[in-house]
py3Dmol code that shows the C-alpha trace and the ligand (Angstrom):
import py3Dmol

protein = """\
ATOM      1  CA  VAL A   1      24.156 -33.386  13.214  1.00  0.00           C
ATOM      2  CA  PHE A   2      25.546 -33.103   9.731  1.00  0.00           C
ATOM      3  CA  GLN A   3      22.400 -34.632   8.268  1.00  0.00           C
ATOM      4  CA  LEU A   4      20.201 -32.258  10.139  1.00  0.00           C
ATOM      5  CA  SER A   5      22.121 -29.146   9.189  1.00  0.00           C
ATOM      6  CA  VAL A   6      21.461 -29.669   5.508  1.00  0.00           C
ATOM      7  CA  PRO A   7      17.683 -29.320   5.593  1.00  0.00           C
ATOM      8  CA  LEU A   8      18.025 -26.505   8.119  1.00  0.00           C
ATOM      9  CA  ASN A   9      20.380 -24.653   5.825  1.00  0.00           C
ATOM     10  CA  PHE A  10      17.970 -25.304   3.039  1.00  0.00           C
ATOM     11  CA  LEU A  11      15.070 -23.957   5.070  1.00  0.00           C
ATOM     12  CA  GLY A  12      17.201 -20.975   5.989  1.00  0.00           C
ATOM     13  CA  SER A  13      17.833 -20.179   2.379  1.00  0.00           C
ATOM     14  CA  VAL A  14      14.158 -20.613   1.504  1.00  0.00           C
ATOM     15  CA  TYR A  15      13.327 -18.240   4.322  1.00  0.00           C
ATOM     16  CA  ARG A  16      15.881 -15.731   3.098  1.00  0.00           C
ATOM     17  CA  GLU A  17      14.576 -15.960  -0.418  1.00  0.00           C
ATOM     18  CA  LEU A  18      11.052 -15.449   0.804  1.00  0.00           C
ATOM     19  CA  ARG A  19      12.213 -12.388   2.669  1.00  0.00           C
ATOM     20  CA  GLN A  20      14.036 -11.172  -0.407  1.00  0.00           C
ATOM     21  CA  SER A  21      10.967 -11.615  -2.582  1.00  0.00           C
ATOM     22  CA  LEU A  22       8.891  -9.754  -0.021  1.00  0.00           C
ATOM     23  CA  LEU A  23      11.442  -6.984  -0.217  1.00  0.00           C
ATOM     24  CA  ASP A  24      11.236  -6.884  -3.995  1.00  0.00           C
ATOM     25  CA  MET A  25       7.464  -6.918  -3.881  1.00  0.00           C
ATOM     26  CA  GLU A  26       7.586  -4.070  -1.468  1.00  0.00           C
ATOM     27  CA  THR A  27       9.857  -2.070  -3.722  1.00  0.00           C
ATOM     28  CA  LEU A  28       7.389  -2.680  -6.496  1.00  0.00           C
ATOM     29  CA  PHE A  29       4.390  -1.687  -4.443  1.00  0.00           C
ATOM     30  CA  ASN A  30       6.192   1.387  -3.267  1.00  0.00           C
ATOM     31  CA  LEU A  31       6.339   2.665  -6.785  1.00  0.00           C
ATOM     32  CA  GLN A  32       2.716   1.712  -7.214  1.00  0.00           C
ATOM     33  CA  LYS A  33       0.642   0.629 -10.160  1.00  0.00           C
ATOM     34  CA  VAL A  34       3.351  -1.637 -11.419  1.00  0.00           C
ATOM     35  CA  ASN A  35       3.141  -2.929 -14.930  1.00  0.00           C
ATOM     36  CA  VAL A  36       3.744  -6.633 -14.414  1.00  0.00           C
ATOM     37  CA  THR A  37       3.964  -7.246 -18.140  1.00  0.00           C
ATOM     38  CA  ILE A  38       7.422  -5.684 -18.317  1.00  0.00           C
ATOM     39  CA  LYS A  39       9.745  -8.564 -19.143  1.00  0.00           C
ATOM     40  CA  ASP A  40      13.385  -8.956 -20.017  1.00  0.00           C
ATOM     41  CA  LYS A  41      14.335  -9.074 -23.668  1.00  0.00           C
ATOM     42  CA  PRO A  42      15.812 -12.480 -24.561  1.00  0.00           C
ATOM     43  CA  ASP A  43      19.290 -10.966 -24.861  1.00  0.00           C
ATOM     44  CA  ALA A  44      18.965  -8.658 -21.835  1.00  0.00           C
ATOM     45  CA  LYS A  45      22.185  -8.155 -19.869  1.00  0.00           C
ATOM     46  CA  PRO A  46      22.706  -6.989 -16.311  1.00  0.00           C
ATOM     47  CA  LEU A  47      22.990  -3.242 -15.854  1.00  0.00           C
ATOM     48  CA  VAL A  48      26.636  -2.196 -15.590  1.00  0.00           C
ATOM     49  CA  LEU A  49      27.383   1.097 -13.880  1.00  0.00           C
ATOM     50  CA  SER A  50      30.586   1.783 -15.771  1.00  0.00           C
ATOM     51  CA  LYS A  51      30.345   5.570 -15.391  1.00  0.00           C
ATOM     52  CA  GLY A  52      29.079   5.630 -11.825  1.00  0.00           C
ATOM     53  CA  GLY A  53      25.389   6.071 -12.616  1.00  0.00           C
ATOM     54  CA  GLU A  54      24.769   8.781 -15.205  1.00  0.00           C
ATOM     55  CA  ILE A  55      21.082   9.023 -16.097  1.00  0.00           C
ATOM     56  CA  LYS A  56      19.836  10.449 -19.377  1.00  0.00           C
ATOM     57  CA  PHE A  57      16.298  11.077 -20.600  1.00  0.00           C
ATOM     58  CA  GLU A  58      16.236  11.621 -24.355  1.00  0.00           C
ATOM     59  CA  ASN A  59      13.020  13.037 -25.832  1.00  0.00           C
ATOM     60  CA  VAL A  60      10.939  10.942 -23.461  1.00  0.00           C
ATOM     61  CA  LYS A  61       7.203  10.804 -24.030  1.00  0.00           C
ATOM     62  CA  PHE A  62       4.741   9.228 -21.650  1.00  0.00           C
ATOM     63  CA  ALA A  63       0.994   9.213 -20.931  1.00  0.00           C
ATOM     64  CA  TYR A  64      -1.077   7.054 -18.572  1.00  0.00           C
ATOM     65  CA  HIS A  65      -4.038   7.682 -20.882  1.00  0.00           C
ATOM     66  CA  PRO A  66      -3.694   8.571 -24.560  1.00  0.00           C
ATOM     67  CA  ASP A  67      -5.727  11.741 -24.174  1.00  0.00           C
ATOM     68  CA  ARG A  68      -3.507  13.202 -21.481  1.00  0.00           C
ATOM     69  CA  GLN A  69       0.209  13.500 -22.173  1.00  0.00           C
ATOM     70  CA  ILE A  70       2.253  13.719 -18.951  1.00  0.00           C
ATOM     71  CA  LEU A  71       5.812  13.900 -20.322  1.00  0.00           C
ATOM     72  CA  ARG A  72       5.909  15.542 -23.753  1.00  0.00           C
ATOM     73  CA  ASP A  73       9.512  15.715 -24.809  1.00  0.00           C
ATOM     74  CA  LEU A  74      11.663  15.331 -21.784  1.00  0.00           C
ATOM     75  CA  THR A  75      15.405  15.605 -22.264  1.00  0.00           C
ATOM     76  CA  LEU A  76      17.706  15.855 -19.288  1.00  0.00           C
ATOM     77  CA  THR A  77      20.992  14.542 -17.896  1.00  0.00           C
ATOM     78  CA  ILE A  78      21.626  13.598 -14.310  1.00  0.00           C
ATOM     79  CA  PRO A  79      25.398  13.477 -13.922  1.00  0.00           C
ATOM     80  CA  ALA A  80      26.946  10.485 -12.150  1.00  0.00           C
ATOM     81  CA  GLY A  81      27.619  10.966  -8.474  1.00  0.00           C
ATOM     82  CA  LYS A  82      25.670  14.215  -8.217  1.00  0.00           C
ATOM     83  CA  LYS A  83      22.738  15.320  -6.140  1.00  0.00           C
ATOM     84  CA  VAL A  84      19.972  16.428  -8.450  1.00  0.00           C
ATOM     85  CA  ALA A  85      16.564  17.854  -7.594  1.00  0.00           C
ATOM     86  CA  ILE A  86      13.407  17.674  -9.653  1.00  0.00           C
ATOM     87  CA  VAL A  87      10.943  20.417  -8.856  1.00  0.00           C
ATOM     88  CA  GLY A  88       7.787  21.719 -10.462  1.00  0.00           C
ATOM     89  CA  PRO A  89       4.073  22.168  -9.931  1.00  0.00           C
ATOM     90  CA  SER A  90       2.002  19.358  -8.434  1.00  0.00           C
ATOM     91  CA  GLY A  91       1.015  16.813 -11.084  1.00  0.00           C
ATOM     92  CA  CYS A  92       3.732  17.811 -13.568  1.00  0.00           C
ATOM     93  CA  GLY A  93       5.153  14.279 -13.648  1.00  0.00           C
ATOM     94  CA  LYS A  94       7.959  14.193 -11.086  1.00  0.00           C
ATOM     95  CA  SER A  95       6.972  10.847  -9.543  1.00  0.00           C
ATOM     96  CA  THR A  96       6.206   9.526 -13.030  1.00  0.00           C
ATOM     97  CA  LEU A  97       9.799  10.201 -13.980  1.00  0.00           C
ATOM     98  CA  LEU A  98      10.956   8.006 -11.074  1.00  0.00           C
ATOM     99  CA  ARG A  99       8.482   5.268 -12.044  1.00  0.00           C
ATOM    100  CA  LEU A 100       9.838   5.243 -15.588  1.00  0.00           C
ATOM    101  CA  LEU A 101      13.383   4.917 -14.262  1.00  0.00           C
ATOM    102  CA  PHE A 102      12.324   1.965 -12.158  1.00  0.00           C
ATOM    103  CA  ARG A 103      10.512   0.543 -15.193  1.00  0.00           C
ATOM    104  CA  SER A 104       7.169   0.410 -13.472  1.00  0.00           C
ATOM    105  CA  TYR A 105       6.200   1.671 -16.924  1.00  0.00           C
ATOM    106  CA  ASP A 106       8.096   1.965 -20.175  1.00  0.00           C
ATOM    107  CA  VAL A 107       8.504   5.157 -22.153  1.00  0.00           C
ATOM    108  CA  GLN A 108       6.258   5.604 -25.183  1.00  0.00           C
ATOM    109  CA  GLY A 109       8.771   7.677 -27.100  1.00  0.00           C
ATOM    110  CA  GLY A 110      12.440   8.509 -26.721  1.00  0.00           C
ATOM    111  CA  ARG A 111      14.624   6.547 -24.325  1.00  0.00           C
ATOM    112  CA  ILE A 112      16.172   6.467 -20.873  1.00  0.00           C
ATOM    113  CA  LEU A 113      19.849   5.590 -20.552  1.00  0.00           C
ATOM    114  CA  ILE A 114      21.849   4.673 -17.486  1.00  0.00           C
ATOM    115  CA  ASP A 115      25.560   4.727 -18.218  1.00  0.00           C
ATOM    116  CA  ASP A 116      24.742   4.511 -21.942  1.00  0.00           C
ATOM    117  CA  GLN A 117      22.487   1.443 -21.620  1.00  0.00           C
ATOM    118  CA  ASP A 118      18.860   1.789 -22.671  1.00  0.00           C
ATOM    119  CA  ILE A 119      17.050   0.565 -19.568  1.00  0.00           C
ATOM    120  CA  ARG A 120      14.719  -1.522 -21.770  1.00  0.00           C
ATOM    121  CA  ASP A 121      17.743  -3.571 -22.854  1.00  0.00           C
ATOM    122  CA  VAL A 122      18.952  -4.544 -19.377  1.00  0.00           C
ATOM    123  CA  GLN A 123      17.609  -7.166 -16.977  1.00  0.00           C
ATOM    124  CA  VAL A 124      14.855  -5.441 -15.057  1.00  0.00           C
ATOM    125  CA  ASP A 125      15.927  -7.193 -11.878  1.00  0.00           C
ATOM    126  CA  SER A 126      19.458  -5.800 -12.097  1.00  0.00           C
ATOM    127  CA  LEU A 127      18.046  -2.339 -12.752  1.00  0.00           C
ATOM    128  CA  ARG A 128      15.778  -2.468  -9.707  1.00  0.00           C
ATOM    129  CA  LYS A 129      18.540  -3.819  -7.489  1.00  0.00           C
ATOM    130  CA  SER A 130      20.654  -0.776  -8.370  1.00  0.00           C
ATOM    131  CA  ILE A 131      17.920   1.608  -7.308  1.00  0.00           C
ATOM    132  CA  GLY A 132      16.741   2.503  -3.838  1.00  0.00           C
ATOM    133  CA  VAL A 133      13.635   4.603  -3.380  1.00  0.00           C
ATOM    134  CA  VAL A 134      12.102   6.410  -0.480  1.00  0.00           C
ATOM    135  CA  PRO A 135       8.595   6.827  -1.873  1.00  0.00           C
ATOM    136  CA  GLN A 136       5.955   9.358  -0.843  1.00  0.00           C
ATOM    137  CA  ASP A 137       4.306   6.830   1.417  1.00  0.00           C
ATOM    138  CA  THR A 138       6.193   3.788   2.619  1.00  0.00           C
ATOM    139  CA  PRO A 139       4.104   0.848   3.758  1.00  0.00           C
ATOM    140  CA  LEU A 140       5.397  -0.786   6.928  1.00  0.00           C
ATOM    141  CA  PHE A 141       5.231  -4.506   7.551  1.00  0.00           C
ATOM    142  CA  ASN A 142       3.496  -5.905  10.598  1.00  0.00           C
ATOM    143  CA  ASP A 143       6.817  -6.685  12.135  1.00  0.00           C
ATOM    144  CA  THR A 144       9.400  -5.197  14.484  1.00  0.00           C
ATOM    145  CA  VAL A 145      11.211  -1.939  13.823  1.00  0.00           C
ATOM    146  CA  GLU A 146      14.396  -3.958  13.446  1.00  0.00           C
ATOM    147  CA  HIS A 147      12.928  -6.130  10.704  1.00  0.00           C
ATOM    148  CA  ASN A 148      11.277  -3.228   8.960  1.00  0.00           C
ATOM    149  CA  ILE A 149      14.676  -1.597   8.559  1.00  0.00           C
ATOM    150  CA  ARG A 150      16.387  -4.874   7.729  1.00  0.00           C
ATOM    151  CA  TYR A 151      14.166  -5.386   4.678  1.00  0.00           C
ATOM    152  CA  GLY A 152      16.700  -3.044   3.096  1.00  0.00           C
ATOM    153  CA  GLN A 153      19.462  -5.631   3.478  1.00  0.00           C
ATOM    154  CA  ILE A 154      18.343  -8.916   4.950  1.00  0.00           C
ATOM    155  CA  ASN A 155      21.781 -10.089   6.009  1.00  0.00           C
ATOM    156  CA  ALA A 156      22.560  -6.979   8.046  1.00  0.00           C
ATOM    157  CA  SER A 157      23.465  -7.309  11.720  1.00  0.00           C
ATOM    158  CA  LEU A 158      21.538  -5.471  14.434  1.00  0.00           C
ATOM    159  CA  ASP A 159      24.502  -3.093  14.768  1.00  0.00           C
ATOM    160  CA  GLU A 160      24.261  -2.258  11.091  1.00  0.00           C
ATOM    161  CA  VAL A 161      20.510  -1.721  11.447  1.00  0.00           C
ATOM    162  CA  LYS A 162      21.172   0.648  14.340  1.00  0.00           C
ATOM    163  CA  ALA A 163      23.882   2.515  12.439  1.00  0.00           C
ATOM    164  CA  ALA A 164      21.454   3.094   9.560  1.00  0.00           C
ATOM    165  CA  ALA A 165      18.801   4.322  11.997  1.00  0.00           C
ATOM    166  CA  GLN A 166      21.321   6.675  13.527  1.00  0.00           C
ATOM    167  CA  ARG A 167      22.147   8.192  10.167  1.00  0.00           C
ATOM    168  CA  ALA A 168      18.424   8.490   9.446  1.00  0.00           C
ATOM    169  CA  HIS A 169      18.000  10.399  12.714  1.00  0.00           C
ATOM    170  CA  ILE A 170      15.580   7.969  14.295  1.00  0.00           C
ATOM    171  CA  HIS A 171      17.763   5.826  16.563  1.00  0.00           C
ATOM    172  CA  ASN A 172      17.037   7.852  19.717  1.00  0.00           C
ATOM    173  CA  THR A 173      13.312   7.790  19.000  1.00  0.00           C
ATOM    174  CA  ILE A 174      13.379   4.006  18.504  1.00  0.00           C
ATOM    175  CA  GLU A 175      15.246   3.523  21.790  1.00  0.00           C
ATOM    176  CA  LYS A 176      12.320   5.236  23.516  1.00  0.00           C
ATOM    177  CA  PHE A 177       9.718   2.916  21.930  1.00  0.00           C
ATOM    178  CA  PRO A 178       8.273   0.387  24.450  1.00  0.00           C
ATOM    179  CA  ASP A 179      10.412  -2.502  23.167  1.00  0.00           C
ATOM    180  CA  GLY A 180      13.078  -0.491  21.370  1.00  0.00           C
ATOM    181  CA  TYR A 181      14.067  -2.161  18.115  1.00  0.00           C
ATOM    182  CA  GLY A 182      11.792  -5.076  19.015  1.00  0.00           C
ATOM    183  CA  THR A 183       8.674  -2.882  18.959  1.00  0.00           C
ATOM    184  CA  LYS A 184       6.046  -4.093  16.521  1.00  0.00           C
ATOM    185  CA  VAL A 185       4.897  -1.505  14.009  1.00  0.00           C
ATOM    186  CA  GLY A 186       2.672  -1.622  10.940  1.00  0.00           C
ATOM    187  CA  GLU A 187      -1.105  -1.838  10.871  1.00  0.00           C
ATOM    188  CA  ARG A 188      -1.293  -4.239  13.802  1.00  0.00           C
ATOM    189  CA  GLY A 189       1.585  -2.694  15.700  1.00  0.00           C
ATOM    190  CA  MET A 190       2.321   0.578  17.415  1.00  0.00           C
ATOM    191  CA  MET A 191       1.099   3.690  15.663  1.00  0.00           C
ATOM    192  CA  ILE A 192       4.012   5.782  14.544  1.00  0.00           C
ATOM    193  CA  SER A 193       3.996   9.255  13.064  1.00  0.00           C
ATOM    194  CA  GLY A 194       4.433  10.086   9.392  1.00  0.00           C
ATOM    195  CA  GLY A 195       7.835  11.572  10.137  1.00  0.00           C
ATOM    196  CA  GLU A 196       8.973   8.436  11.993  1.00  0.00           C
ATOM    197  CA  LYS A 197       7.771   6.302   9.114  1.00  0.00           C
ATOM    198  CA  GLN A 198       9.732   8.410   6.654  1.00  0.00           C
ATOM    199  CA  ARG A 199      12.863   8.040   8.742  1.00  0.00           C
ATOM    200  CA  LEU A 200      12.390   4.261   8.941  1.00  0.00           C
ATOM    201  CA  ALA A 201      12.160   4.286   5.141  1.00  0.00           C
ATOM    202  CA  VAL A 202      15.366   6.298   4.940  1.00  0.00           C
ATOM    203  CA  SER A 203      17.063   3.856   7.372  1.00  0.00           C
ATOM    204  CA  ARG A 204      16.011   0.987   5.123  1.00  0.00           C
ATOM    205  CA  LEU A 205      17.439   2.736   2.081  1.00  0.00           C
ATOM    206  CA  LEU A 206      20.728   3.610   3.777  1.00  0.00           C
ATOM    207  CA  LEU A 207      21.097   0.001   4.849  1.00  0.00           C
ATOM    208  CA  LYS A 208      20.440  -1.212   1.305  1.00  0.00           C
ATOM    209  CA  ASP A 209      23.056   1.283   0.087  1.00  0.00           C
ATOM    210  CA  PRO A 210      22.212   1.131  -3.635  1.00  0.00           C
ATOM    211  CA  PRO A 211      24.224   3.017  -6.267  1.00  0.00           C
ATOM    212  CA  LEU A 212      21.211   5.103  -7.331  1.00  0.00           C
ATOM    213  CA  LEU A 213      19.049   6.771  -4.693  1.00  0.00           C
ATOM    214  CA  PHE A 214      15.672   8.374  -5.285  1.00  0.00           C
ATOM    215  CA  PHE A 215      13.819  10.377  -2.667  1.00  0.00           C
ATOM    216  CA  ASP A 216      10.216  11.259  -3.462  1.00  0.00           C
ATOM    217  CA  GLU A 217       9.091  13.825  -0.900  1.00  0.00           C
ATOM    218  CA  ALA A 218      10.969  11.692   1.591  1.00  0.00           C
ATOM    219  CA  THR A 219      11.119  14.270   4.358  1.00  0.00           C
ATOM    220  CA  SER A 220       7.840  16.097   3.807  1.00  0.00           C
ATOM    221  CA  ALA A 221       6.326  15.038   7.141  1.00  0.00           C
ATOM    222  CA  LEU A 222       9.263  16.251   9.216  1.00  0.00           C
ATOM    223  CA  ASP A 223       9.549  19.607  10.944  1.00  0.00           C
ATOM    224  CA  THR A 224      12.178  21.927   9.504  1.00  0.00           C
ATOM    225  CA  HIS A 225      14.717  21.234  12.237  1.00  0.00           C
ATOM    226  CA  THR A 226      14.572  17.419  11.965  1.00  0.00           C
ATOM    227  CA  GLU A 227      14.407  17.611   8.185  1.00  0.00           C
ATOM    228  CA  GLN A 228      17.549  19.739   8.108  1.00  0.00           C
ATOM    229  CA  ALA A 229      19.426  17.389  10.434  1.00  0.00           C
ATOM    230  CA  LEU A 230      18.419  14.363   8.355  1.00  0.00           C
ATOM    231  CA  MET A 231      19.296  16.085   5.084  1.00  0.00           C
ATOM    232  CA  ASN A 232      22.733  16.975   6.463  1.00  0.00           C
ATOM    233  CA  ASN A 233      23.331  13.299   7.202  1.00  0.00           C
ATOM    234  CA  ILE A 234      22.051  12.165   3.817  1.00  0.00           C
ATOM    235  CA  ASN A 235      24.140  14.799   2.040  1.00  0.00           C
ATOM    236  CA  GLY A 236      27.223  13.652   3.928  1.00  0.00           C
ATOM    237  CA  ILE A 237      26.664  10.030   2.893  1.00  0.00           C
ATOM    238  CA  LEU A 238      25.984  10.945  -0.739  1.00  0.00           C
ATOM    239  CA  ARG A 239      29.141  13.044  -0.929  1.00  0.00           C
ATOM    240  CA  GLU A 240      31.295  10.465   0.814  1.00  0.00           C
ATOM    241  CA  LYS A 241      30.154   7.673  -1.515  1.00  0.00           C
ATOM    242  CA  SER A 242      29.633   9.778  -4.653  1.00  0.00           C
ATOM    243  CA  ARG A 243      26.184   8.359  -5.206  1.00  0.00           C
ATOM    244  CA  THR A 244      23.829   9.583  -7.912  1.00  0.00           C
ATOM    245  CA  SER A 245      20.731  10.862  -6.189  1.00  0.00           C
ATOM    246  CA  LEU A 246      17.440  12.334  -7.274  1.00  0.00           C
ATOM    247  CA  PHE A 247      15.244  14.338  -4.953  1.00  0.00           C
ATOM    248  CA  VAL A 248      11.656  15.239  -5.662  1.00  0.00           C
ATOM    249  CA  ALA A 249      10.715  17.968  -3.234  1.00  0.00           C
ATOM    250  CA  HIS A 250       8.246  20.757  -2.787  1.00  0.00           C
ATOM    251  CA  ARG A 251      10.137  22.442   0.011  1.00  0.00           C
ATOM    252  CA  LEU A 252      12.984  24.055  -1.885  1.00  0.00           C
ATOM    253  CA  ARG A 253      14.960  24.575   1.337  1.00  0.00           C
ATOM    254  CA  THR A 254      15.766  20.857   1.302  1.00  0.00           C
ATOM    255  CA  ILE A 255      17.215  20.857  -2.205  1.00  0.00           C
ATOM    256  CA  PHE A 256      18.584  24.337  -2.858  1.00  0.00           C
ATOM    257  CA  ASP A 257      22.149  23.068  -2.290  1.00  0.00           C
ATOM    258  CA  SER A 258      21.814  20.404  -5.057  1.00  0.00           C
ATOM    259  CA  ASP A 259      24.488  20.177  -7.726  1.00  0.00           C
ATOM    260  CA  LEU A 260      21.738  20.612 -10.277  1.00  0.00           C
ATOM    261  CA  ILE A 261      18.073  21.605 -10.084  1.00  0.00           C
ATOM    262  CA  ILE A 262      15.720  20.606 -12.883  1.00  0.00           C
ATOM    263  CA  VAL A 263      12.419  22.442 -13.134  1.00  0.00           C
ATOM    264  CA  LEU A 264       9.608  20.609 -14.944  1.00  0.00           C
ATOM    265  CA  LYS A 265       6.595  22.310 -16.428  1.00  0.00           C
ATOM    266  CA  ASP A 266       4.040  21.103 -18.952  1.00  0.00           C
ATOM    267  CA  GLY A 267       5.820  17.792 -19.460  1.00  0.00           C
ATOM    268  CA  LYS A 268       9.151  19.365 -20.364  1.00  0.00           C
ATOM    269  CA  VAL A 269      12.202  20.814 -18.712  1.00  0.00           C
ATOM    270  CA  ALA A 270      11.481  24.490 -18.112  1.00  0.00           C
ATOM    271  CA  GLU A 271      14.818  25.430 -16.503  1.00  0.00           C
ATOM    272  CA  THR A 272      17.963  23.789 -15.174  1.00  0.00           C
ATOM    273  CA  GLY A 273      20.855  25.110 -13.176  1.00  0.00           C
ATOM    274  CA  THR A 274      22.146  25.599  -9.672  1.00  0.00           C
ATOM    275  CA  HIS A 275      20.080  27.525  -7.145  1.00  0.00           C
ATOM    276  CA  ARG A 276      22.170  30.634  -7.800  1.00  0.00           C
ATOM    277  CA  GLU A 277      21.811  30.378 -11.568  1.00  0.00           C
ATOM    278  CA  LEU A 278      18.062  29.816 -11.361  1.00  0.00           C
ATOM    279  CA  ILE A 279      17.564  32.753  -8.992  1.00  0.00           C
ATOM    280  CA  ASP A 280      19.546  34.977 -11.367  1.00  0.00           C
ATOM    281  CA  HIS A 281      17.504  33.636 -14.265  1.00  0.00           C
ATOM    282  CA  ASP A 282      14.409  34.994 -12.514  1.00  0.00           C
ATOM    283  CA  GLY A 283      11.981  32.409 -13.949  1.00  0.00           C
ATOM    284  CA  VAL A 284       9.727  29.664 -12.556  1.00  0.00           C
ATOM    285  CA  TYR A 285      12.168  28.519  -9.843  1.00  0.00           C
ATOM    286  CA  SER A 286      12.885  32.008  -8.639  1.00  0.00           C
ATOM    287  CA  GLU A 287       9.167  32.639  -8.305  1.00  0.00           C
ATOM    288  CA  LEU A 288       8.641  29.394  -6.346  1.00  0.00           C
ATOM    289  CA  TRP A 289      11.568  30.273  -4.085  1.00  0.00           C
ATOM    290  CA  SER A 290      10.268  33.761  -3.294  1.00  0.00           C
ATOM    291  CA  ALA A 291       6.828  32.364  -2.513  1.00  0.00           C
ATOM    292  CA  GLN A 292       8.308  29.832  -0.073  1.00  0.00           C
ATOM    293  CA  GLU A 293      10.794  32.177   1.528  1.00  0.00           C
ATOM    294  CA  THR A 294       7.976  34.176   3.042  1.00  0.00           C
ATOM    295  CA  LEU A 295       7.135  31.022   5.030  1.00  0.00           C
ATOM    296  CA  PHE A 296      10.455  31.132   6.889  1.00  0.00           C
ATOM    297  CA  ASN A 297      11.910  33.294   9.593  1.00  0.00           C
ATOM    298  CA  GLU A 298      15.310  34.851   9.113  1.00  0.00           C
ATOM    299  CA  ASP A 299      16.995  32.076  11.095  1.00  0.00           C
ATOM    300  CA  GLY A 300      15.598  29.461   8.709  1.00  0.00           C
ATOM    301  CA  SER A 301      12.876  28.153  11.031  1.00  0.00           C
ATOM    302  CA  GLU A 302       9.318  27.826   9.800  1.00  0.00           C
ATOM    303  CA  ARG A 303       6.950  30.639  10.675  1.00  0.00           C
ATOM    304  CA  GLU A 304       4.277  28.461  12.217  1.00  0.00           C
ATOM    305  CA  ALA A 305       5.415  26.682  15.372  1.00  0.00           C
ATOM    306  CA  THR A 306       6.289  22.982  15.044  1.00  0.00           C
ATOM    307  CA  GLY A 307       7.654  20.596  17.589  1.00  0.00           C
ATOM    308  CA  GLN A 308       9.034  17.227  16.666  1.00  0.00           C
ATOM    309  CA  ASP A 309      12.101  15.464  17.980  1.00  0.00           C
TER     310      ASP A 309
END
"""
ligand_1 = """\
31
ATP
P 3.020 15.760 -6.915
O 4.015 16.846 -6.814
O 1.638 16.229 -6.587
O 3.400 14.507 -6.187
P 3.975 14.782 -9.496
O 4.618 15.892 -10.256
O 4.872 13.829 -8.807
O 2.917 15.384 -8.479
P 2.874 12.473 -10.858
O 2.562 11.675 -9.651
O 4.041 12.087 -11.664
O 3.000 14.036 -10.501
O 1.578 12.492 -11.761
C 1.515 13.226 -12.964
C 0.087 13.196 -13.459
O -0.263 11.874 -13.846
C -0.933 13.636 -12.426
O -1.888 14.443 -13.035
C -1.542 12.341 -11.951
O -2.878 12.528 -11.605
C -1.420 11.449 -13.169
N -1.245 10.044 -12.803
C -0.351 9.545 -11.935
N -0.444 8.202 -11.855
C -1.436 7.843 -12.698
C -2.022 6.599 -13.081
N -1.587 5.438 -12.580
N -3.049 6.632 -13.968
C -3.486 7.783 -14.471
N -2.973 8.984 -14.157
C -1.954 9.028 -13.300
"""
view = py3Dmol.view(width=600, height=400)
view.addModel(protein, "pdb")
view.setStyle({"model": 0}, {"cartoon": {"style": "trace"}})
view.addModel(ligand_1, "xyz")
view.setStyle({"model": 1}, {"stick": {}})
view.zoomTo()
view.show()
């Protein structure tokens, strides 16, 4: 028995590693168009979150193509443990900013610091392990719901998977699937809605529980009611754990309660402040807010009828 358990343990660890590498690959694919040439410097050290995850962009410049600058001179601070929103017109570089943080690409000027460490000087693996992302479109694996959530933390128990799903407001929906948590999803599995997919992605992230959390339009496919309920849960978790979080969102209703709102325009920071400050400032944000407010009824519901969950 003893002899047999050794190779089995070995196989188990190979299996776990395979799973882990799938997870890492997925994280990479999620952020898309990954630059595989990014390598650790010979003296690279693991990222140490000594201040709790303060993020700084200092005069950051970036272009995908030399003739089209996306970030011109971006300087901003995301305080540790705070909920920060990045807003701005479509194509202004919000997702790019997240990709740079994840080092899918490196900056072409200036630098990005996390707790005073230039992210180009730390081990890229340790950086990516500290970050959890809910991207605009999460690919699902051809596997069960349970496993799709567990990719966030491969050693998690089913109870932990369920707890994450509960916080992501999808547990009740999953229970109604034909085989519950055992239901196969993905391309060859059951078709699930965009909103369900987003909540599976959030479950995965909550299970991973990284120190830095990025949400890129993570709730855009949900109706206002479900989105609000999910955001309440996420906000509760972020507050309780004092996590640094970054939200990219078009619907300002989901982020207006952020500790800080950063408005990007033309590759730079146009305005920063709290919702109140930005409304008083009467600039870009205030204009966006007024335009969106006409889409809501007085009770906060959307004007056009929706019906999900
Ligand atoms: P949205 O709000 O529409 O999601 P965004 O502010 O997140 O937009 P990004 O996705 O950061 O914008 O893209 C910024 C600009 O860079 C866009 O004009 C986009 O077309 C361009 N872009 C994004 N990825 C690439 C790429 N891999 N190669 C070339 N151009 C790109």
